[in-house]
N, CA, C and O atoms as a CHARMM CRD file, in Angstrom:
* protein
*
  232
    1    1 MET  N     38.68800 -62.38500  49.85900 PROA 1      0.00000
    2    1 MET  CA    37.27000 -62.09800  49.92800 PROA 1      0.00000
    3    1 MET  C     36.52400 -63.30500  49.33800 PROA 1      0.00000
    4    1 MET  O     36.84800 -63.78500  48.25200 PROA 1      0.00000
    5    2 SER  N     35.55300 -63.76200  50.05900 PROA 2      0.00000
    6    2 SER  CA    34.82800 -64.95100  49.60700 PROA 2      0.00000
    7    2 SER  C     33.79600 -64.59900  48.53600 PROA 2      0.00000
    8    2 SER  O     33.48000 -63.43000  48.31200 PROA 2      0.00000
    9    3 ILE  N     33.29200 -65.61800  47.89400 PROA 3      0.00000
   10    3 ILE  CA    32.30700 -65.42500  46.82600 PROA 3      0.00000
   11    3 ILE  C     31.02600 -64.82300  47.39500 PROA 3      0.00000
   12    3 ILE  O     30.38700 -63.98500  46.75800 PROA 3      0.00000
   13    4 LYS  N     30.65600 -65.25800  48.59900 PROA 4      0.00000
   14    4 LYS  CA    29.44200 -64.75300  49.24100 PROA 4      0.00000
   15    4 LYS  C     29.56700 -63.25700  49.53700 PROA 4      0.00000
   16    4 LYS  O     28.61400 -62.50100  49.34500 PROA 4      0.00000
   17    5 ALA  N     30.73200 -62.83700  50.00000 PROA 5      0.00000
   18    5 ALA  CA    30.96500 -61.42800  50.29800 PROA 5      0.00000
   19    5 ALA  C     30.94600 -60.59400  49.01600 PROA 5      0.00000
   20    5 ALA  O     30.40700 -59.48700  48.99600 PROA 5      0.00000
   21    6 ARG  N     31.53000 -61.12600  47.96000 PROA 6      0.00000
   22    6 ARG  CA    31.50400 -60.41500  46.67100 PROA 6      0.00000
   23    6 ARG  C     30.07600 -60.26500  46.15100 PROA 6      0.00000
   24    6 ARG  O     29.70400 -59.22900  45.60000 PROA 6      0.00000
   25    7 LYS  N     29.29200 -61.31200  46.33700 PROA 7      0.00000
   26    7 LYS  CA    27.89100 -61.28200  45.89600 PROA 7      0.00000
   27    7 LYS  C     27.13000 -60.18200  46.64000 PROA 7      0.00000
   28    7 LYS  O     26.41000 -59.39700  46.02300 PROA 7      0.00000
   29    8 TYR  N     27.28900 -60.12800  47.95500 PROA 8      0.00000
   30    8 TYR  CA    26.60000 -59.09800  48.74000 PROA 8      0.00000
   31    8 TYR  C     27.11300 -57.70100  48.41600 PROA 8      0.00000
   32    8 TYR  O     26.34200 -56.74100  48.40300 PROA 8      0.00000
   33    9 LEU  N     28.39600 -57.58700  48.15800 PROA 9      0.00000
   34    9 LEU  CA    28.96000 -56.29800  47.78000 PROA 9      0.00000
   35    9 LEU  C     28.41500 -55.83800  46.43000 PROA 9      0.00000
   36    9 LEU  O     28.13100 -54.65400  46.24900 PROA 9      0.00000
   37   10 MET  N     28.26700 -56.75600  45.48700 PROA 10     0.00000
   38   10 MET  CA    27.71300 -56.43100  44.18000 PROA 10     0.00000
   39   10 MET  C     26.25000 -56.00800  44.30400 PROA 10     0.00000
   40   10 MET  O     25.83100 -55.03900  43.67200 PROA 10     0.00000
   41   11 ILE  N     25.47400 -56.72500  45.11100 PROA 11     0.00000
   42   11 ILE  CA    24.06200 -56.37000  45.31800 PROA 11     0.00000
   43   11 ILE  C     23.96000 -54.98700  45.96200 PROA 11     0.00000
   44   11 ILE  O     23.13700 -54.16900  45.55100 PROA 11     0.00000
   45   12 PHE  N     24.78500 -54.72900  46.95600 PROA 12     0.00000
   46   12 PHE  CA    24.76300 -53.42700  47.62200 PROA 12     0.00000
   47   12 PHE  C     25.14200 -52.30300  46.66200 PROA 12     0.00000
   48   12 PHE  O     24.51500 -51.24400  46.66800 PROA 12     0.00000
   49   13 SER  N     26.16400 -52.53000  45.83800 PROA 13     0.00000
   50   13 SER  CA    26.59500 -51.47800  44.91200 PROA 13     0.00000
   51   13 SER  C     25.54400 -51.23400  43.83200 PROA 13     0.00000
   52   13 SER  O     25.34600 -50.09000  43.42200 PROA 13     0.00000
   53   14 LEU  N     24.86700 -52.28200  43.36200 PROA 14     0.00000
   54   14 LEU  CA    23.80500 -52.08900  42.37500 PROA 14     0.00000
   55   14 LEU  C     22.61400 -51.33400  42.97500 PROA 14     0.00000
   56   14 LEU  O     22.02600 -50.47400  42.32000 PROA 14     0.00000
   57   15 CYS  N     22.26800 -51.65900  44.21100 PROA 15     0.00000
   58   15 CYS  CA    21.18100 -50.93300  44.88000 PROA 15     0.00000
   59   15 CYS  C     21.55600 -49.46400  45.08500 PROA 15     0.00000
   60   15 CYS  O     20.72000 -48.57900  44.90500 PROA 15     0.00000
   61   16 ALA  N     22.78900 -49.20800  45.45500 PROA 16     0.00000
   62   16 ALA  CA    23.24200 -47.82800  45.63200 PROA 16     0.00000
   63   16 ALA  C     23.22100 -47.07100  44.30600 PROA 16     0.00000
   64   16 ALA  O     22.85600 -45.89600  44.26600 PROA 16     0.00000
   65   17 LEU  N     23.60900 -47.73600  43.23000 PROA 17     0.00000
   66   17 LEU  CA    23.59500 -47.10700  41.91200 PROA 17     0.00000
   67   17 LEU  C     22.17100 -46.77400  41.46800 PROA 17     0.00000
   68   17 LEU  O     21.90900 -45.67600  40.97700 PROA 17     0.00000
   69   18 VAL  N     21.26200 -47.71600  41.64100 PROA 18     0.00000
   70   18 VAL  CA    19.86400 -47.48500  41.27000 PROA 18     0.00000
   71   18 VAL  C     19.27100 -46.36100  42.10800 PROA 18     0.00000
   72   18 VAL  O     18.54700 -45.51500  41.58200 PROA 18     0.00000
   73   19 SER  N     19.56500 -46.34200  43.39300 PROA 19     0.00000
   74   19 SER  CA    19.05900 -45.27800  44.26500 PROA 19     0.00000
   75   19 SER  C     19.61300 -43.91700  43.85700 PROA 19     0.00000
   76   19 SER  O     18.89100 -42.92000  43.87700 PROA 19     0.00000
   77   20 ALA  N     20.87500 -43.87200  43.49200 PROA 20     0.00000
   78   20 ALA  CA    21.48500 -42.61600  43.07100 PROA 20     0.00000
   79   20 ALA  C     20.86800 -42.12400  41.76500 PROA 20     0.00000
   80   20 ALA  O     20.60200 -40.93200  41.61600 PROA 20     0.00000
   81   21 LEU  N     20.64000 -43.03100  40.82200 PROA 21     0.00000
   82   21 LEU  CA    20.00900 -42.63000  39.56300 PROA 21     0.00000
   83   21 LEU  C     18.59300 -42.13000  39.78700 PROA 21     0.00000
   84   21 LEU  O     18.19300 -41.12300  39.20200 PROA 21     0.00000
   85   22 TYR  N     17.83400 -42.81500  40.62100 PROA 22     0.00000
   86   22 TYR  CA    16.47100 -42.38900  40.91500 PROA 22     0.00000
   87   22 TYR  C     16.46500 -41.03600  41.61300 PROA 22     0.00000
   88   22 TYR  O     15.65900 -40.16900  41.27400 PROA 22     0.00000
   89   23 GLY  N     17.34400 -40.84700  42.57300 PROA 23     0.00000
   90   23 GLY  CA    17.42000 -39.57600  43.28500 PROA 23     0.00000
   91   23 GLY  C     17.80900 -38.42800  42.37300 PROA 23     0.00000
   92   23 GLY  O     17.26100 -37.33100  42.48400 PROA 23     0.00000
   93   24 THR  N     18.73800 -38.66900  41.48300 PROA 24     0.00000
   94   24 THR  CA    19.15600 -37.63300  40.53300 PROA 24     0.00000
   95   24 THR  C     18.01100 -37.26700  39.59900 PROA 24     0.00000
   96   24 THR  O     17.78000 -36.08900  39.32500 PROA 24     0.00000
   97   25 ALA  N     17.29900 -38.26700  39.11400 PROA 25     0.00000
   98   25 ALA  CA    16.16900 -37.99600  38.22000 PROA 25     0.00000
   99   25 ALA  C     15.06700 -37.23900  38.95000 PROA 25     0.00000
  100   25 ALA  O     14.49300 -36.30100  38.39700 PROA 25     0.00000
  101   26 ALA  N     14.76500 -37.63100  40.17800 PROA 26     0.00000
  102   26 ALA  CA    13.73700 -36.93800  40.95200 PROA 26     0.00000
  103   26 ALA  C     14.14100 -35.49600  41.23900 PROA 26     0.00000
  104   26 ALA  O     13.30200 -34.59600  41.20000 PROA 26     0.00000
  105   27 TYR  N     15.41600 -35.27300  41.52500 PROA 27     0.00000
  106   27 TYR  CA    15.90400 -33.91800  41.77800 PROA 27     0.00000
  107   27 TYR  C     15.77900 -33.05600  40.52800 PROA 27     0.00000
  108   27 TYR  O     15.36000 -31.90100  40.61000 PROA 27     0.00000
  109   28 ARG  N     16.13800 -33.60400  39.37800 PROA 28     0.00000
  110   28 ARG  CA    16.05900 -32.83100  38.13600 PROA 28     0.00000
  111   28 ARG  C     14.60900 -32.51900  37.76900 PROA 28     0.00000
  112   28 ARG  O     14.31400 -31.42200  37.29400 PROA 28     0.00000
  113   29 VAL  N     13.71100 -33.46600  37.98300 PROA 29     0.00000
  114   29 VAL  CA    12.29700 -33.21600  37.71200 PROA 29     0.00000
  115   29 VAL  C     11.77100 -32.11900  38.62500 PROA 29     0.00000
  116   29 VAL  O     11.03000 -31.24000  38.18300 PROA 29     0.00000
  117   30 GLU  N     12.14900 -32.16700  39.88900 PROA 30     0.00000
  118   30 GLU  CA    11.68900 -31.15100  40.83900 PROA 30     0.00000
  119   30 GLU  C     12.25900 -29.78100  40.48200 PROA 30     0.00000
  120   30 GLU  O     11.55000 -28.78000  40.58200 PROA 30     0.00000
  121   31 GLN  N     13.50700 -29.71700  40.07500 PROA 31     0.00000
  122   31 GLN  CA    14.09400 -28.43600  39.67700 PROA 31     0.00000
  123   31 GLN  C     13.41600 -27.88600  38.42900 PROA 31     0.00000
  124   31 GLN  O     13.19200 -26.67900  38.32700 PROA 31     0.00000
  125   32 THR  N     13.08900 -28.75100  37.48600 PROA 32     0.00000
  126   32 THR  CA    12.39400 -28.31500  36.27700 PROA 32     0.00000
  127   32 THR  C     10.99700 -27.82100  36.61400 PROA 32     0.00000
  128   32 THR  O     10.53300 -26.82600  36.05700 PROA 32     0.00000
  129   33 ARG  N     10.32500 -28.51900  37.52900 PROA 33     0.00000
  130   33 ARG  CA     8.97000 -28.13200  37.91400 PROA 33     0.00000
  131   33 ARG  C      8.94100 -26.79700  38.64700 PROA 33     0.00000
  132   33 ARG  O      7.97300 -26.04600  38.52400 PROA 33     0.00000
  133   34 MET  N      9.97500 -26.49800  39.39700 PROA 34     0.00000
  134   34 MET  CA    10.00200 -25.27500  40.20100 PROA 34     0.00000
  135   34 MET  C     10.47200 -24.05600  39.42000 PROA 34     0.00000
  136   34 MET  O     10.44100 -22.94600  39.95200 PROA 34     0.00000
  137   35 GLN  N     10.90200 -24.22600  38.18300 PROA 35     0.00000
  138   35 GLN  CA    11.33400 -23.07200  37.39500 PROA 35     0.00000
  139   35 GLN  C     10.13700 -22.18700  37.10500 PROA 35     0.00000
  140   35 GLN  O      9.05200 -22.69200  36.81300 PROA 35     0.00000
  141   36 PRO  N     10.31600 -20.87200  37.18000 PROA 36     0.00000
  142   36 PRO  CA     9.18500 -19.98800  36.89000 PROA 36     0.00000
  143   36 PRO  C      8.84400 -20.02100  35.40700 PROA 36     0.00000
  144   36 PRO  O      9.69200 -19.79600  34.54400 PROA 36     0.00000
  145   37 THR  N      7.59600 -20.30200  35.14800 PROA 37     0.00000
  146   37 THR  CA     7.10300 -20.29300  33.77400 PROA 37     0.00000
  147   37 THR  C      5.88900 -19.38800  33.71400 PROA 37     0.00000
  148   37 THR  O      5.18000 -19.22000  34.70600 PROA 37     0.00000
  149   38 PHE  N      5.65800 -18.82200  32.58400 PROA 38     0.00000
  150   38 PHE  CA     4.50100 -17.97600  32.41600 PROA 38     0.00000
  151   38 PHE  C      3.29100 -18.85700  32.16100 PROA 38     0.00000
  152   38 PHE  O      3.38800 -19.87200  31.47100 PROA 38     0.00000
  153   39 ALA  N      2.14700 -18.46700  32.72000 PROA 39     0.00000
  154   39 ALA  CA     0.94500 -19.28900  32.62200 PROA 39     0.00000
  155   39 ALA  C      0.38000 -19.28300  31.20400 PROA 39     0.00000
  156   39 ALA  O     -0.21800 -20.26800  30.77100 PROA 39     0.00000
  157   40 ILE  N      0.56300 -18.19400  30.49000 PROA 40     0.00000
  158   40 ILE  CA     0.00100 -18.09400  29.14600 PROA 40     0.00000
  159   40 ILE  C      1.10300 -17.67500  28.18200 PROA 40     0.00000
  160   40 ILE  O      1.84900 -16.73200  28.44700 PROA 40     0.00000
  161   41 SER  N      1.19500 -18.37100  27.08300 PROA 41     0.00000
  162   41 SER  CA     2.15600 -18.04200  26.04700 PROA 41     0.00000
  163   41 SER  C      1.39000 -17.47800  24.85600 PROA 41     0.00000
  164   41 SER  O      0.66100 -18.20900  24.18600 PROA 41     0.00000
  165   42 CYS  N      1.54800 -16.19200  24.58900 PROA 42     0.00000
  166   42 CYS  CA     0.81000 -15.56500  23.49800 PROA 42     0.00000
  167   42 CYS  C      1.73500 -15.35200  22.30300 PROA 42     0.00000
  168   42 CYS  O      2.84000 -14.82600  22.43100 PROA 42     0.00000
  169   43 HSD  N      1.25800 -15.76600  21.16500 PROA 43     0.00000
  170   43 HSD  CA     1.97300 -15.56200  19.91700 PROA 43     0.00000
  171   43 HSD  C      0.97600 -14.99900  18.91900 PROA 43     0.00000
  172   43 HSD  O      0.06100 -15.69700  18.48400 PROA 43     0.00000
  173   44 GLN  N      1.15300 -13.75700  18.56400 PROA 44     0.00000
  174   44 GLN  CA     0.24500 -13.01600  17.67800 PROA 44     0.00000
  175   44 GLN  C     -1.16600 -13.00100  18.28500 PROA 44     0.00000
  176   44 GLN  O     -1.33900 -12.48600  19.38900 PROA 44     0.00000
  177   45 ASP  N     -2.16500 -13.54100  17.60600 PROA 45     0.00000
  178   45 ASP  CA    -3.53800 -13.49700  18.10900 PROA 45     0.00000
  179   45 ASP  C     -3.93800 -14.75100  18.86500 PROA 45     0.00000
  180   45 ASP  O     -5.05000 -14.83000  19.38600 PROA 45     0.00000
  181   46 GLN  N     -3.04800 -15.73300  18.93300 PROA 46     0.00000
  182   46 GLN  CA    -3.40000 -16.98800  19.58300 PROA 46     0.00000
  183   46 GLN  C     -2.70000 -17.08200  20.93200 PROA 46     0.00000
  184   46 GLN  O     -1.47100 -17.06900  21.00700 PROA 46     0.00000
  185   47 CYS  N     -3.48700 -17.17600  21.98800 PROA 47     0.00000
  186   47 CYS  CA    -2.94500 -17.36400  23.33200 PROA 47     0.00000
  187   47 CYS  C     -3.18600 -18.80500  23.74100 PROA 47     0.00000
  188   47 CYS  O     -4.32700 -19.26300  23.80000 PROA 47     0.00000
  189   48 VAL  N     -2.11800 -19.50700  24.01900 PROA 48     0.00000
  190   48 VAL  CA    -2.20700 -20.91300  24.39200 PROA 48     0.00000
  191   48 VAL  C     -1.81900 -21.04400  25.85100 PROA 48     0.00000
  192   48 VAL  O     -0.69000 -20.71700  26.21800 PROA 48     0.00000
  193   49 PRO  N     -2.74600 -21.52300  26.70800 PROA 49     0.00000
  194   49 PRO  CA    -2.37100 -21.70900  28.11900 PROA 49     0.00000
  195   49 PRO  C     -1.36800 -22.84200  28.26300 PROA 49     0.00000
  196   49 PRO  O     -1.49200 -23.87700  27.60900 PROA 49     0.00000
  197   50 ARG  N     -0.37600 -22.64400  29.11900 PROA 50     0.00000
  198   50 ARG  CA     0.65200 -23.66300  29.30000 PROA 50     0.00000
  199   50 ARG  C      0.42800 -24.48200  30.54900 PROA 50     0.00000
  200   50 ARG  O      1.09700 -25.49500  30.75200 PROA 50     0.00000
  201   51 SER  N     -0.50800 -24.06100  31.39800 PROA 51     0.00000
  202   51 SER  CA    -0.80100 -24.86500  32.57500 PROA 51     0.00000
  203   51 SER  C     -1.80500 -25.94300  32.21500 PROA 51     0.00000
  204   51 SER  O     -2.49800 -25.84300  31.20200 PROA 51     0.00000
  205   52 GLY  N     -1.88300 -26.95800  33.03000 PROA 52     0.00000
  206   52 GLY  CA    -2.72800 -28.09000  32.71800 PROA 52     0.00000
  207   52 GLY  C     -4.14800 -27.98500  33.24300 PROA 52     0.00000
  208   52 GLY  O     -4.92500 -28.92600  33.07800 PROA 52     0.00000
  209   53 SER  N     -4.51700 -26.87000  33.87200 PROA 53     0.00000
  210   53 SER  CA    -5.83800 -26.79000  34.46300 PROA 53     0.00000
  211   53 SER  C     -6.90500 -26.52500  33.40300 PROA 53     0.00000
  212   53 SER  O     -6.64100 -25.88500  32.38500 PROA 53     0.00000
  213   54 PHE  N     -8.10200 -27.02000  33.65600 PROA 54     0.00000
  214   54 PHE  CA    -9.18300 -26.83600  32.70200 PROA 54     0.00000
  215   54 PHE  C     -9.68100 -25.39500  32.69000 PROA 54     0.00000
  216   54 PHE  O    -10.16000 -24.92000  31.66000 PROA 54     0.00000
  217   55 SER  N     -9.57600 -24.69200  33.81500 PROA 55     0.00000
  218   55 SER  CA   -10.03200 -23.29900  33.83400 PROA 55     0.00000
  219   55 SER  C     -9.13200 -22.42000  32.96200 PROA 55     0.00000
  220   55 SER  O     -9.57100 -21.37700  32.47800 PROA 55     0.00000
  221   56 ALA  N     -7.89500 -22.82900  32.76200 PROA 56     0.00000
  222   56 ALA  CA    -6.99900 -22.05600  31.90000 PROA 56     0.00000
  223   56 ALA  C     -7.31800 -22.24900  30.43800 PROA 56     0.00000
  224   56 ALA  O     -6.92600 -21.43600  29.60200 PROA 56     0.00000
  225   57 LEU  N     -8.03200 -23.32500  30.11800 PROA 57     0.00000
  226   57 LEU  CA    -8.37500 -23.58100  28.71800 PROA 57     0.00000
  227   57 LEU  C     -9.57400 -22.77600  28.25400 PROA 57     0.00000
  228   57 LEU  O     -9.81300 -22.67900  27.05100 PROA 57     0.00000
  229   58 ARG  N    -10.34000 -22.19200  29.17800 PROA 58     0.00000
  230   58 ARG  CA   -11.53500 -21.43000  28.80500 PROA 58     0.00000
  231   58 ARG  C    -11.18000 -20.11200  28.19900 PROA 58     0.00000
  232   58 ARG  O    -12.06700 -19.34300  27.82800 PROA 58     0.00000
């Protein structure tokens, strides 16, 4: 195997590794986002909205 072929193989494997890491991270973020969560978390007399919308803060 020539040096040029090894270089291209290394570049291809690094790109595949980076793509796999990015895909795995995106999949985990999407799975975390899709988990059912309650919109309001109440503890004693204080109710704290967990969603990011401004209407939930009112």
